[in-house]
N, C-alpha and C positions, 0 to 999 in steps of 0.2 A: 323893670319897663323901658328903658329907652331900647333896648335890643330887639325887644316885642315893636314896639313901635318901628322900627327902622325895618325890620323883617315886614312888618306889614305895609309900607310904603314901599317896599322892593315889588311886592307881592302883586298889590294892586295898579302900578305903575309899568312893570315888566312880564306879568303872566303871562303865559298862552291862554290859549282862549278855553279850556277847562280849568279854570281861574278859580270858581267855586271848589273842585277838588283839591287843586294846590291850596289855597287858604286853609282849608280844613286839616287837611293832614299836617301842613308845617306847623299852626298853631297847638295842636293836639302836643305832637312832640314834644313840648317844652316844660309838661307837666306828670308828675306822678300820684297815683292817687295809691291810700293804702286806709287800712282800718284804723280809726282812733279809739275807738269805744263802742263796746258793744257784740255779742255774742248772738243769741235767738232772742227770740220773744220770750218776756218774762219782767218781772218787777227782782232785782237784784243789785244792791249796792256795795262797793268796793272798791278793788285794781281795775282799770278800766280796760283788760282782758277779760276779768270775770262779770264785770256787770250787765246787766238785760235792760233793756228797754220796750217799750209795747208801742210800738205805731205813733213815734214822736213825733211833731209837729214843728215849731217854731223852737229859735234859738237866737242867743246874744252872748256878747261879751261883757264884760264890766269895766272898767278902768282897770281893775288889777289882773286885769287877764283871767278870772275865774269864768268859764264858759256855763248857761245854762239851757236847758233845756225843757220846753213845756213837752213832757211826757204822757201824750193826752191817753193814750189805752190806760193808763195806769192812776190818771187823774192826779196828776203832782207836777210839781217843777222839781227837777235833779239838779244839781250843782256838780261840776268838776272843777275842781281846786289844782291850783297849778302844780301841787305833787301826785296829780294823777288818780286823785283819789274819786269816785261818785259816791254821791250822799242824796238824799232826799232833803230838798230847801226848802219847800210848802207842801202842804197836803198830807192826809193820812192815805190814801190810794184808794180809797172807798168814795162812791159817787156821791156827792152833796153839793151842797150851798152855803155851806155854815163859817161865817169868819170866825176869827180870833187869832191866839197865835198861829205860828205857822205849823206847827207840827198837831195841832190841834183843827185846823181849817180845813173844809173839802171843794173840791173843783168837781166838774162836770165835761170831759174832755176838753182840757184846756189846749188851745193851738198858737195864739201868736202870743211873743212878750219882748220885753225890752226894757231897757234902765234909763235913769238918768245920773246926773252926773253927782248926784245927793245920795246915791245907793239904794235908791226906791227902786222900785221893776213893777209893772204893769201888764195883764196879763188878759187876753180876749179869751173869757170862759166861754167856749161855744153853746156847749149845749144847757148852757144855765142863761146863755143869752145877757150876759154880763161881761161890763168891764171891772177888774177886781185889780185891788192894788196893795203890794207888799212891802210896807215901809222899811228903813233903814235900821229899826229894831226889831223885823220880825212879826210885824201885826199885821194881818190879813183883811182888808175891807172890801165893801163892794165900793166901788167909784160909780159907776153908775149903769143902767137897764135896770129894767123888773125882772128877778130870778122866775125861770119858768115858764115865761110869757114872749113869746116871739111877737114881732110885731114891728111898726116904726111909730116911732114919736120923739120929735125934741122935745128939750126941757131939763130940768135940773134934776141930777140924781136918779133915783127911782122912779120920775116921771116919764124920763126917757125909756126906749124900747128899741130893741136891738133885735135881727133876725139873724141868728146863727157868724156872731163876727169872727172874723178868721185873724188877719195881718192887725200889727199894730207897729205905732212910730211915733216918737216923741221928740217936739222940736228942742232948741237951743231958750225956748220961752217956757219950759211947761208945757206947751202944749202937745196932746194927744189925736193923731191919725188912726181911726180905725177902719181897716175894709170890711164892712159891712153887707158881707157876701149874697144875703138873698133879701134885701134890700135894695142891690144893686147900686149902694152909694156908698161915697164916704164921707164916715163921722169924725165932728172935730169936738173934742170935750177940751176945754179952756180948764187950768189950773183951780177955779173956784168949783168948777162941776159943772159946768153949763154945756150941754150937747146941742149942736148946730149939725145940718146939713153943709159940709164943706163943699161936696159935688156931686153930682149925678141926681136923677129925679125920675119922673114917669110914675106909670099906677100898677106895673108889673110889680108885685109882693110876695113872698113866699116861696117854697122849696119845688112846686112845680112852674113857678113864671119863668118867663123869658125875658131877659135883658136886651141891649142894643147895643150897638156902638156909633155914637154919636160924639165929634168934639167939639168944644164952645165953652162959652162962659159957664163955670160953677155949675148951677142945677139945671142947665139947659143941656148938660152932656149927658150922654148915656154909659152905664158900666153892664157887663153881663158877670155875675158872681165875682166881683173884685175880690180877690186873697189878701196876698201881702203889701206891705207900706214900707216905703224907707225916706226919708227926708235928708236933705243934703245940708252942708253949712250954711248955705244960702236961704233957707226955708222952702224950698221947693218941694213938693211930694212926689214920690212914683209909686206908682201902683203894677201890682200884676194882675190885670185885668183876664181870670183864667179863660172864661167861656166865650172872650170876646176873642183869643190868643195872639194876646198882644201887651207890650208894656205903653202906659200913658206915663203924662206928665203932669203935674197942676201945680202951676207958678206963682207966685208969690199975689199976684192979680188975679189969682183963681180961674187962668186959662187953663181948659185942657187939652192937651193934643196926645197924639200917638206917635213914639218914638220909634217905636219898632213892632213890627210884625205886619201881617197882610193874609186876605183870603177870606172865607165864611166862617161865622159866629158859629157857635152852637154844641152839643156833644158830640165828639168823634170826627170831628170838622179840621182839626188840628194836624198837622204833617211838618214837614223838615226842610228848610233850607235855609244855609247861610249866604251872608252878602249883604247888601247894601239894607238899611234898615227899612225900607219901603218896600222893599219884595223879599225881605228874609221870612221864612214862614215857622212859626211858634205852634208848641203844642201845650195845650195847658197850662201855662207857667204859676208858679202858686206862690212862691217868695222870691225876695230879692233885695240885692245891699247895695248901696253906692258907697265905692270907695272914695280914699282920698284926691283922686286923681278924676273926680265925675265919672268914673266906668259903672255902668250897671251889671253889676253879677246877678245871675238870674236859673231861679230852678224851673226847665222846663221841662214838668213832671210826667205827664203821658210821655213825653218824648223819652225818658229817660236820660238827658243828659245835663250839663252845667253849662252855660252860657253866658256868652258877656255882648254887652254894647259898649263896641270900644269907643276912644273919643271920636274920633270921625265919623262915628255915627254907623261902619258897618258892623253886623252881627257874625260871632265865630262862635265856636263850641272850644269851651276849657276840657271838660273830658267827659267819657260816657260813647260808646258805639250805637245807642237808640236801641240795645236792645235789653228789655226787663232781665235782670240775674245779678248773680254777684260775682265781681271778677276783679282784685287790685291788681295795681302794674302800672305799666304805661297806659297814658292817658287814651289815647284810642281804642286802646284795646280793653279799659273799664267797662264796668257793668253797674250800672245803679238799678233800684227799684222803686218808683216813685220818689224820687229826692224830691226835698221839701226847703228846709230852715236853711237859710245860708245865711254865713258869718266871718267877718275876715278879721285876722291878727295883722294888722298892713305891718305892724314893726317889723315881725316874722315874716311877713308874705304866704301867710297859710290862709287857706280857704279852708273852714268848717263846712260841711253840708249834711243835714238830716238824713238820710236813706233808711225812710216810712220803713216799707215792705220788707228791709231785710234789719232793722231792726237795729241800727248802727249809727255811730256818727262816723262820716268818711273824713279824712283829709286829704287834701290836692295840695301838694308842693310844686316848686319850680323845679323841674329834673337837672340833676345836678350832671358837670361836663363831664 
């Protein structure tokens, strides 16, 4: 981490006029991309090199170091243990909204997943418009939302409504924060199951609606299809605001600010530029992760890159050359195809990325000298 920060200091202070290129290529050279799990589209458990996923979306790591993926196309949650064995953690693989034991419950395109310190998991069940819980005994229940009924309503449990929830994160108090994508809002679920609107507002709701970009206090702020959510140790919430092509922050007072991204909102309006946070350009970021050093790693999904907001606020590229495809190797040459979920093993300094259209989980590590 020190090497990267020192290098960044030198580049920013002593770089020639084409500094954007120097910053981009120098940080690239520090990482290597490899395939961690998955081969091609399918539903196969077993060894990492034999397992198959189907357009997985979200990812998280529990305190024992096990990896969990919301395998959206297979309607289940997959687990990768410390021995490198892939198994089905919850779900039958069939489409449905049945609660019950993990091996009998059904999901419908689960996208976001997170875990708390007590071994419970929370899932944004995208096509069911619900938030599901998998407790530490393997029981699946519906925590909030009215299954099969997209809409917008605050309230307790099934009185609440979501509209294609995507990202999900949990804070140290057990509160959940959900990227309620087509309600263009961030919703909060308290430990007792009360759903409220934490940030975002407006009358635009539904898959044909258009959000907007407004910073400001809680419900006066505006989002455009917010997806991934992450919470730091101080209780600040970070959001991948996909179609605003920005990363947003909601502080503990409920104030929404933009911490990276510039340009026009809407489909096909994203692009690419590294640099200062106010001038950097993103292309439909969908998932993100807050590191222990308060850096924000995010999947720039339509840009086919993994990028980072550094401590000093600059945005740089960790891996991916921007071309949709598949290639392992040095980060400047690596190719992704719609990267989504991001998780980091901070102790090992490893970044795991759901490479959704390559049907793989990719691993980014620092390049050995």
